[in-house]
N, C-alpha and C positions, 0 to 999 in steps of 0.2 A: 595480570588482571584475570580474575576468575569469572567465568560465564556459566550460568546454569540455563540450558536451553530446554529443559524438560517441562514444557508447558503445552497446552492445547489452545490454538488460535481460534477465536470465535469468528464465524463467517459474518460478513456485512451484507445485509439485504440490499443496501443502496448501491452496491457495486455488483449486483447480480447481472451477468451478461448471458445472452442466449448462446447455448453451446454451438449453434449453427452459424454464429456470426462470422462473416468473411471480411470484416473490416481490415484495412491495411494497417491502421494505427492501433497499437495496443497500449493501454494505460499502464499496464504492469508487464514487465519483461523479465525473463530469467537472466539475472546478472550474477557474476561471481565476484564477490567483494573480497577484500584482503582477509576479513574475518572468516568468510566461508573457506578460503584457501587454507588458512591455518587450522581450522577445525578439521578439514579433510586430512591434512597431514597428521594431526594428532590422533584421529580415529585409526588411520592406517598403522601408526606406530604402536598405539596401545592395544590394538586388537591382537597384534603379534605377541606383545609382552604378556597380555592376559593369558594366552595359550601356554606360554612358558611358565607363568605363575601357577597354572593348574596342575603342573607336574609335581608340585609340592603338596604334602599331606594337608597342610593348613595354609592356603594361599594368602590369606589376610595377615597371618602371623609372619609369613615370609616378606610381605610388603612392608610391614612394620619394621622388621629387622633391616631392610635395605635403606630405609629413610629416617628411622627414628632411633635406632640402636647402634651407637658408635662402636660397641664392643663386638658386634656381629661380624663374621667374616664376609657377609654379603653387603655390608654397609657401603654406600656409594660416596666415598670421600672425594671422588673426582668432581662432584657437583657442589654448587654453592648451596647455602641453606635455603634460599628462595627456590632454587631449581629442585631441591629434594622435596620441598613442601608441595610444589606443583605436581611432581611425579606421584607423590604419595596420594594426593587428592584424586588424581585421574585413575591410578591403578586400583584404588579402593572402590571407586565408582564402577569400574569394569568388573571387579571381582564380585560386587554385590548384584549388578544388573546384567552382566555379560553384554554390555553395549556402551556406547559413548553417551554424551549428554552433559558431562561435566568437563569444562575446558579451562585451562590456565595457560595464557600466552607467555608466562615466565618460564616455560619449559626450556630445557637445555638445547633442544633442537633449533630454537630461534636465537641462540646466544649471540650469533654474529649478524643478526638482522636488526634493522632499525626498530625501536620500540613502537608498538602499535596500540592505540587506544580504541577499544571496541565501541566507545561512545560515539566515535566518528562514523560508525557504520551507516547510520541513517543518511548522513550527508553523502557518503560514498555511493550509496544505492541511488540516491536522487540524481547524482551526476551521471552514473552509468546508465540509468533508465532514460535520462534526457538524451544521451548519445544515441540510444536505440531508437527513440521516437524521432529524432532528427533524421536518422537513416531511413526510417519508414516513410517519413514525409517526402524526403528527396526522391526516394524510389517511386512513390506514388505520382509525384509531379513529373518525373522523367518518363514514366510509362504512358502518361497522358499528354505528353508533348507540351508541358507547361514550363516556360522559362521565365524566371523572375530576375530582372536586371540587378546587377551588383549594387549594393548599398541601398536598395529599396527597403525601407523600414515599414513593414506591414503590421497591422494589429488584427488578431482574430478575436472576435467577441461572440460569446455563446449564451443564448437564452436557455435557462435550465428547464423551462416548462415543456419545450419541444425539441431541445438540443439543436436548434437552428443556429448556424454560424454565419456571421457577416464579416466582411473584410473591409478595412479602411487603410489609408496610408498611401494610396496611389490614385492618380487621375486617369489611369488606363482602365476604363470601364470593362473592356473586353477581358483583360487579365483578371480583374476582380471577379467577373462572372465565371470564368474558367475555374478559378480556385474555389469559389463558393459551390459551384456545381459538383466538383469532384469530392470536396470534403463533406458536403451534405448528402452523402450516400452511405449505405450500410450503416454501421455504427461508428464511423470515423469521428464524427463530431462528439458523440457521447464519450468515446474513449479519450479524446483530447480533453474534454471537460474534466474527466476524472484524473487525467494526467496533471492538469493544473492544480487540482485539489491535493494530489499526493506530493506536489512540489512546493507547497506553501510552507512558509515559516510563521512563527508565532507573531511576527511584527507585520504580517501582510495587511494592507489596508483594504484589500478586496473582500475580506471576510469579516463578518460581525457574528457574534454568537446567535443573534436572532435570525439573521438571514440563513445561516448554516443550519440551524434547527428547522427552519421552515423548509429548506430544500430536502433534508432527510425525511421530514414528515410527508411531503408531497410525493417523493420518490418511493417511500415505503408503501403508501396507499396505492400508488399506481402499480408497483411491483406485485402486490398481493391481489388487488381487485381489478386492475386494468383501467381504472378511472383516474382522470387527471382532475385534481381539486379545482384547478383554475377554470375548468369547463362546467363545473356544477353550480347549481343554484343554492342559495342559502335560504332556508325556510324555517322560521321559528328557532333560529340559532343552531341549525343543523345543515350540513352539506347533504343534499339529496340528489338522487339520479332522476332521469326524465320520468320514470314511473313512480316517483315519490319515495323510493327506498332510502332510508337513512344510511349513508355511506359507512358509518361506524358499525352499524349492525352487519352490513355486508362484509366489512373488513374482518370482524370477529368470526363470522361464519367461514370465510375463506382461509383464515389462519389455521383452523383445525383440519383443513384439507391438505395443508402443506406439511412437510416433515417436522412439525413442532410437537412437543409434548404439551399436555394441557396446561402445565405450569408455565412453560415458556410462552404459550399463547396468551395466558392471563397477564404475564408481565409486559409483553409487547402491547397488548390492548390497553393496559393501564398507563403505560408510558406515552404512547401516541394518542390515546384518547383524550388526555388532559390537554395536549397541544392542539388537537383537532377542535376541541370545544372552544379554546381561546381564540383560534383563528376564525372560526365561524362567528363567534360573538363580535369580534372587531372588524371582520371583513378580510377577504383574501389579500387585498392590497395594503392592509394595515402594516404589514412587514414587507420591506423591499425584497424582491427576488434576488437570488444569488447569481447575478449576471457576472460571468468571469471573462477576463481578457488575457491574452498572452501575445508578446511580440514575436516577429519572425523577420530575420535579416541575414543575408549571406549564408543560407543553409542551416540556420540554427534558431530554435525557439529561445525567447528571452522572457524571464519572469517580470511581471509588472507589480509595482506597489509593495516591494519588500527589499530589504537591504541586501540579502544574499541572492545572487543570481546564478542559476545553474546552466546558463548558456555557454556556448563555446568561448573560450578565452576569458570567461568571467570567474 
């Protein structure tokens, strides 16, 4: 399986977190997937081979002879056709760019390992990230003296407008208050909210296109202007601040103060402006909020409303 990783990831404003955040929960954690492990092995292997190829007058011609010319003394007859093609692609990439970025898991170095499908990397990352968040939650509860009885099935529900979390599933009001108090500190609940978002599958019943778009709009406006649309009045089909300023005018003004180019600011204003106009016209509550829930039992979070669950033993 050939993977080209030479791309630039666009940043998501809706997931912008204060760099000073001290929350115990992290929606995204550094995890090493099987794909990451294999790419690291291939980088180490072909960095060395690339240096060897440079010793030849024409490195690319030498690579061609190794893998495409059966009459050459350098031809790798010890490899299968698939393995030669994998090596050829990666060595050529290194020869042209002097770095990795082109990977083929059909490489001979993995000949004796179980075949790995890189399309499963997304699932693997969700599982590993869930394990990390479970550990963070358990550590947070332990440090604050919170003990949740075995087999107690709790549900954490988060309001997206203020990221306030409420707990249900237990008649122990003292326990519920303890959990709510500790999770509703720092950015813990916000991070947990984004963790639920990143763990969702296409069949999730918690998400609808409209509610998801509304959340991104509200969070975008709040990130850029500091104002929550839910708290603003609607006057003549426009969201306005207490002093009567049209929030869209303020949004466009603030965009240009951020690290945006004029073109990026124009695109963002056009995209969110249309949504903002529609929401103001029909009313903030015309589209349901993206209220999200996740279960918690025996030290593990459990996804709600989707077929695949990334909880422990699921």
